[in-house]
Phi, psi and omega in degrees: 000148182283161182278162175120161181233130178288145175266149176068023182286133177268148181237130181228177184232140170242116179264120180279359178049050185289134174264111183284168178296137182062028179239137176282164177298317179301320177296318181295318180292325178292323174301311177302320179293318178298318176295322178295319178298320180293317180297320178295319180297320183293326175072014183258355185248138184288312187209163177227123182242149172238153185244151179276115173226148182234146174059037179241115186297341185258005183229131190251016186253028183301311179274076194299314182297325178294314178298318178299322179298319179293313183292319180297324179289337181263002180233173185234320190249313190298139173289143177233146184189186185259136178226056007215183165282132181271093192302326177297347177278354192219162170280140178301329182293317180295318178297320178297317180295318180296310184282334171294323174299312178301319180293322177292326180283327185226074185301136176074013183233006187248131176248149177233094174275137186238133177241156182263339180286160180283343181074022181191191179263174185296320180297318177294326176301319179295322178296330178278355183064038181267130174290122181304341180267003185299326180297337178295335181268006186305313180301317179292325179292324178298315182294320176298316180298314178303319178298315179301327181274350179270191179275351182216116179292145176278350179255113185306130174072006179246120179233150176268116178227107359290164178137311185300131178079359181282336179049046175303125183291135178263146175229135175265127178258151178186173175219023181210179180291335181303306182295325180295315180293323180294310178302321178295317182293323182270355179068042181244158175294154184236130179243124184255130187276058184284355178285346176221348182228077193281342199299314187264014185307302186294315179298318182294312180295324180296313181298315180302310182294322183289328186257000185303135175242124181299153181223180177293330179279325193214125182274329182225156183300147179220124187243128170250126178243131183262149176205166178267145178228129171232104184236140177214170180299324178243145181298321181297319179295319178299316178299319179293320178294319179294325175298320178294321178297315178299316181298320177298318180292325178296316180300315182296314179296320181292330181297342180269359181262120184307327182295336181255001182302127174080002183224036180267061174284172185303321183294319178296317179296322176306313182291328182291338185295347175245021185255172173301334177298314179292325177296319178295319179296318180296320181294320178300327181265025180309317179263086181222123177267125182229129174149195174283178190292328178296314181294317182292320177303314179298317180298314181302317179298315183290322181292320179300320180288318177302321183269358186047051186261141173273340185208141174252138174243117186253144168269127177275087197278345185298141177286151176092130184299315182300317180295322180285325175297316180294324177299318175299320179296316181296316180294324179291337181288000000 
């Protein structure tokens, strides 16, 4: 990455709503809520997003709009939103009604990030009753959704109530050139998922900025780039926490492999740390800032320049509520 620090850079949070080992779903959601309250209190973060995932034992944000309603009610200032809603899983009208309701309850604080992926596997897609070809309609569905949230629906005689006139801001999420080019064509902000899919970051952002067309929502291109952060008061502690994060990612990836189902004891995970599974996890975490606050601050500045980003969205990856609360304080400083 090149040297330098962007000025006026905004900092935001992506909460993966992780369900820890020996932790209930309710406990995980309360942790996310506590972290949201802390971020809101600190006042240093622009927005907090949750993502839609299904049939994943380690993620509690499947009912994304429901979780957003709870978090928005427990906070006062910070914007809350989806990072993202997987639009092929839903009708645009239903999403407009859900986020229109949120916008009416919490004016000026709701974001709607949209993804084209299903957020799950093929078997779960069938359980969701999703047409495998639904993602092909993503560009048209985005426009239909945008119409429902504007003053004039694109579908004659059909209006989103709540939703109409709320103008909830839309963001296109992606990890490839497809989302970048679509966001550019529609004149929408673009958020790149570089916290787990690093490969196309530079090419996608370059294409987005080169092809951007102004719209009623956005006059100039706006890029959000995501990355992982593990920050602590001492560098040694941050390194130890980061090793734990990597181990957790390896366990999560291996858990999706039938050969390891039901036998991921510590010895098995130890062996996996030198396997292709661990290599994949390390690659997914290419963009990860680890260290004390000075080290992390420098990394964030260099990453922002590398990604040509207007805003960084960080996953507060350290395990343990106390560690994550302290990380928020350090980032806010």
